[in-house]
N, C-alpha and C positions, 0 to 999 in steps of 0.2 A: 277186672282186676287182671293187673298184665301178668301177663305169662312171660318168663324168662326158663332159659334153657338151663333142664336139670344140672348141668356143668357148676354154677353157678351158685346154686346149695350146697356145692360140697368145698367150697374156698372155705379155710381156715385164717386164722388169724396169726401174727405174731405177739404176745400178750405185755412183751416189753414196754408196744408205743402206750394201751392201756394202761399199763401201772403208770409209765410217767404220767401221762393227762391226769390221772388219781391224784398223783403225788401233784404235780401243780398246781391243780382244783386247789388242793388244802393247804399247800403253800401258802396262795393268794387269799384264802380264806385266814391268813394269819398265822396258820400252824409252820411250829419249825422243821421241815424236813430234812430230811439226811437222804439222799436217792442212790443206791449201791447196788440200782438197777438195772438201767439204760446201759449197753453194750456202745460208748463211741468214749474218745478220751477226752478229758476237760483239758488239753492244753489250748494255747491258741494256736491255728495254722501258722507256719511262719511266716514273719514278714516276708523274705522276698519274693515267697509266693504267692501272696497277696497285692503285691506291687505288680509281679507279672502279669496279673489277671487285667488288674487297670490300665497297666501300659500300651495291655491288648486291646481293650476297649477304646483307651486315648488315640492308639493306630489304625481307627477303624475295620476292627474286627467283629464284627458285629452281625456277620450274618450266617448262611447255612454254609456246614462243613458237609466234605463224603461221607456216605453215612457209615461209613467205617471206620471214621476218624482222620484227623488231618494225618498225611504222613510224614511229617515231623515227631508226632505224638507218639506213633507207631515204630518210628525206630529208635523212640526215648525209650520206648520201652522192649525193646529188642537188646538196646544194652543194656539196661537193669538185669532184664532176662540172664544174660548173658555173667553180667556182673555178681549173681544171687545162686545163680544154678550150675554156671559154665557150659550152656548150653547155646548154642546160639540159632535163633529162630528167623523165619523171616517175616516180614511187617504187612505179607501176603497173607499172615496166617497170625494177625493182630487185630481184637475188635475194639475201638473204644467205645462205652457203652453207656449211660447215663445210671450208674453203680455197680453193686454186685448185682443186685438179686434179679436183672434182666439175663444174663450168662443161663442164673439155674431156672428163671421160667422158659429161655430159647430152648435148652438143652432139655427139660423134663418134658417141654411141649414134645419137641422132636421125636419122642423114644417114647411117647406115655401113651396108650391108647386102650380101650377096654381088651383084654385077652391077654395083655402082656406086665412085667412082672418090674418096679426098680427097687433096687437096693438102698437103703438109706441109711445113716447113722441115727440113733438111738440108747440115750439122748443126742438130740442135733438143733442144728436150727431148723424151725418151725415151720419155715417158708418150702424147706424139702418134701413133708407130707402133704403139706398144704397142695401143693401146688401138682403133686403127681395125681392127688383125689380127682383136683379138677379136671384130670386128661382124662380121669375112668382107668387108670395103670389100676394094680393092684400094688398100695407101699406096702414092703419087706422091711423092716426094720432089720437093721445091722445091732445087736446090742453092744454098748457100750460099757467095759464096767468097771468097776471100782478098783476090783482086785490084780485088774491089769494096770491098773494104773491110769486108765480111763484112753488106751490106746487099743486100738481094734485088734481084733484078732484075725489073722492072714486064714489057719483053720476054719473060724465061724463062718466066716465071709464068705469064703470060696464055699461051704458047704450050704448056702441058701440061694446059690446059682439053680435055676431049672432052665430046662430049653426057653421058655417064658420071658426071661430077664435079659432085655434089653440098656439097660444104664445101670450102673453101681456107681454112685454118690460117695467120695470120701473127704472126711475136712483133717488136717493137721498142721498146725496145732487148731485145736477143737474150742468151737461156740459150743453148751454152755460149758465143760469141763476144765479146757484148760491142760487137757490132756495133749503128747505129742508122740506120737508112731513111731518108733525105733524105724532103725534104714532094716536090721533083718527080717522083723515082717513085712516093713513093705517088700524086701524083695521075694520073701515067701510068698507073696499076694502076687507080685507080676509073675513068677515062676507057674505058680499056678492058674492064670488067666490062660497063658498059652493055651490049655486046653477049653475054652469059653472065647473061639474069636469074634461071636457074635455080640458078644458083652460090650457097651463101650463103657466111658469113666470119665466124670466129671471129679477134678481135684480140686476142691474148696481151700485156698493157698493165701487168703486176703490177711492172717495173722503171719507171714511168713519170716519176716522179722524180729517177733517177739515169743521169742526163745529166753531162757534163762540155763541157770547152772552148767552150762559147758555143753547144753544140748543144742544140735543143728536141726534146722530144715532140711526133709529129704522132699524134694519136687518131685513127682512122677515125673517133668522133661526130663529128669536124667536118663530115662529107661528106655531105651529106642523101641524096644519090640511092643509096646503096649501105643506109642507117640501118633501110631496110623488113625488110632481110635480112643485118643484126650483129649477130655476140652479142661482149660485148667482158667481156673475163677479167680483172678486177685484184682485190686485197684489201690487208691489213693485213698482211703476213708481212715483205715487206721494205722496206717504208717506215721502220714504225715498230719493225720488230724484235721480230717477232709469231707466229716460224713456227710453235713449237709452239702457241700461241694457238687455228690451224684456224681462222683468220677470212678468207672472201674473200667479194666480191661482185660480182656480173654483172648487165651490161644487155644484157635482149631484147628484139626486137621484139616487137610485139602478136600475129602472129599464131604467136609462138612460148611465148610465156609460161606460158600455161596447162599446156602438155606438161610444162615443167619443174617447173612450180608441183605438180602432181599426180606425175612423178618424184619431189620429195620428201616430198612424203607418204609413199608407198610404201617410201623407201629411209632415207634418215634422218633422217626429221620435223619435224626444228626445229635451229636452230642453239645452244647453249645460251645461258640469258639473258645473264649477268654477263660474259659477253665483248663481246655485241653493246652491252653498256653500257659498258665497256673499249672498243669499236670506236669510241661514237661522241666518248669524251674524245680519243681519237685525233687524228679528224678536225678536231673542233672547239677544240680545243685551242693550247696553245702548240707551235712547232715547232721551238723550240728545238734541242732533243736531234736533230732529223732533219738539223736546216743543218747539227750541228757531227759527224754519221757521215757525212755527203756531204761536208765540208772531210779528212777523216780519209781515205776511201776515193779520194778525189781527189789524195791526198800518198802515199796506198801506191801506187795505180797507175802514180804514173811512176815510183817507186822499184821496182817486178814489171818495169815496162817496157825500163827503162833496166838489171836485173840479168838479165832474160834474155837481153838483147842482147848483153851480155856472156858465156855460154857458149858453149862450142866445138859448132857444129852446129846452133843455134839461132836463131832471128831470131822477134820480137814485133812487129807494128804497135799500134798505142796502140788501146786501146778506145775509143770516145764513151761505152758507157752501160754499166748495171748493175756487176759489181764484178770480174769476169771476163776473163783476157786468156787466148787462144788461138795463142798460141806454138808455127811452125812446128817439130819438130824431126826433120825429112826427112833434115839436114845432119849430124847425129849417128849414123847407118845403125841406127838403131831403130824396131822397131815401135810403136809408140806406147803397145800397153795392156802389151806385155810391159818397157815403159822405165818406166810407172808404175807393174807391179807389181814391179820391180828396186827402184826408188827408194823404193819404201815400205818392202822387205824389208831391204836393204843400207844405203841413206842414210836412214830415217826421218821423209821425204819423202811423205804423201798426195796424189797428185795424181790426174785421172782422163783415162782414154784418151780421146782422139779420137772411135775406136770406138765407144766406148757413148752418142755422140751420133747416130749415123750414120756411113752406108758411107762417107759423102765428110771422116768425122772422120779415117780414116788420116790419117798424117803431123802430126797435133797431137795435145797434150794441154792440159785447161784446169786454168787457176790460179786458183783462188778466193784475193781477193786480204782477202777477210772475217775476218783476222788481224792482230795487231800487226805494225809496223812491225818491231821486233827479230826475232818469229819470220820476217817476210817475206826477212830480210837473214842470217838465219842457214838458211833454206830454199835461199837461192839457192846460198849457199856449199858447202854440204851437196849442191847437185846438182851445181858446179862440181868439185867433187873427184870425185864420181864418174863424169863423164865424162870425166875427164881420166887416170883408172886405167889 
């Protein structure tokens, strides 16, 4: 029998992909499935972005690119960062990567090893904990509570930092909850972090434009006092409906940039050239499709919240960001994953159980409203019928 290192036995999974596979198999067998599980926009990539990639290929841009990304792509990220945060960064601090996960992987790998601790949101994106455990570091969950509107608490977060803490992971707007942490809470956190200069920060800001009801995303880049230890994760996947393009960017402090560059050289070499030209077109081109998508998400969000709150035993606070609702299902008497499985098998509705996002996710399920209003209404009707049986 082959013997792999122990670390590979500690790798977890992102169950949304497992649910997608089950839902797809059921649909292929002839069952009518409504998928409110997968976290990707159901809109087409805007046409001018697709055309930019096609043109790049036709123009002969099919070879290797720098490990850090094309300078033109990094400069586009600089322009976009300035427009959304008011902060000017250098292209020499920008990395272009094949999606958002490589930034998580690299940051956690840099700071995680046995004897260290990494703080991460719970409930939160499952890859955070999975990769922390892979490195042998101790995963320390930062509770994300419904009573706080699913925003993190600066006081509670700071209380969890120890001399062994090496990295703090933040996410706002958040997956799976749709929570948005307000500026005053972020200011408190930044102030408190002055006492912990040994702690690096990775701020996952992939949903930065996806806010509602007048909420504004607050980037950690706007706080110069932590910028020398801050890694910002972002990308094209959500904003421009480009999940399958595998295009991400991140902004790194000077002291870490060459480390991520060398990891890229050793791991993925570079990001494919035509996708990078598409990324430039996404940033610099018209944003009408983004605005149209966000208006649709806002309408769906209202339908989802109203529908979920009409269900027996279910309550749902209004999410302020991303395209997820995280309803409380404790009143149904079901455990979350069992309910999600039963809804898929018996009602034909794919959802993700809260425990797939952390131990504090029990009692909740994630509902993605990246689907049509018609399908959302049909799904709510099916869930209601199932719960009333």
